[in-house]
N, C-alpha and C positions, 0 to 999 in steps of 0.2 A: 480415526486421524491417521493417516499413513505418514509415519515419521521420515521414511526415505524419502517420500516424494516433497515433504516440507523441506528437509535438508538439502535436496537439490534445487529446490526454488532459492533458498538463500544461500546456495554455494556461488551464486552469480553476483559480483561485487555491486553491480547498478541496482539489481532486485533489492539486494540488502540496503544500499543508501535510500531506495525509495521507501522502503518500510522503515528506516530510521528518520528519515525527514518526515514521514506522516505523523510520528511520534509528537512532534511540535512543529506543525504545519505553518502557523504563522511567523515563524523564525525561519524556516527553510524554503518556504516557497513564495513567490511574488504574490501580492494581495489579489484578491478577486472580487467581483460584485456580489456573489450570491452568498449572503448570510455566514454565519459563524462557521469557520472551517472545521472546528471541532464536533459541531452537529451534522452540518451538510456534508462535509468533506471537501475535499480538494478536486478542482477541475484537472482533467487531463492536460490542457494547455498551460496551466500554473506549474504543474508536475515537469511537463516537457521543458519549461523555461528553466526551472529550477535544476534540472539535471543536465540539460544542454544537449539533449539528443533529439532525433525527429520524433514527431508525434507517433508515428506507426510503430517505431522501436519502443517507446514508452507505453504504448497501448498494448504491444505483445508483453512486455514484462510485466504490466499491471494484471493482464488476463492469467498469467501464470500464477501470481500472487493471490488471484481471486480463486482460481481453480483447487488449490491448496487450503483454501480457507483464510488467508492471512489478511485479506482486505475484504471490506464491504463495498459494494456499488450502489450507487443512487442516482437514477435519471431525472432530470427536470427539464422539461422541453427537450430541446436537442443537445442538452450539455449532459456530460458524465461525470459524476463525483466520485471519488474513492477515500476511504478512511480506514485506519486499522480495525481489524476486528479483534477488541482486545479481549473478548472471552476465549477466542482460541489460543491466542497468543499465551494467556494465563494458565490455560490446560497445557500447552506445550512446555512452558516453564516447569510446572508440576510434574509432568512426565519425564523431562529430563534430569530434575532431581531426583526422582524415584528409580529411574531406569539406568542412569548413567553415573 
């Protein structure tokens, strides 16, 4: 786990907002057709609508969060769904508690 890269990813307010929104996706993003958002994840278009930025911008932010391991990705057909990687977030919280 590269703490510096994770902190860089979290230093952007919009990426932080996306990650916080994914904690309770039903409350923070518009409804979607595909299953339970806690299981499947949230479609990029729903995140884009909830954040209010272009799909390409949101996709770039999500790619950064995925690269550092903070979100998981799932493809269903032509759609891509994102959810928090709770295991990585727990390890990060433990490391912060021990190291800082």
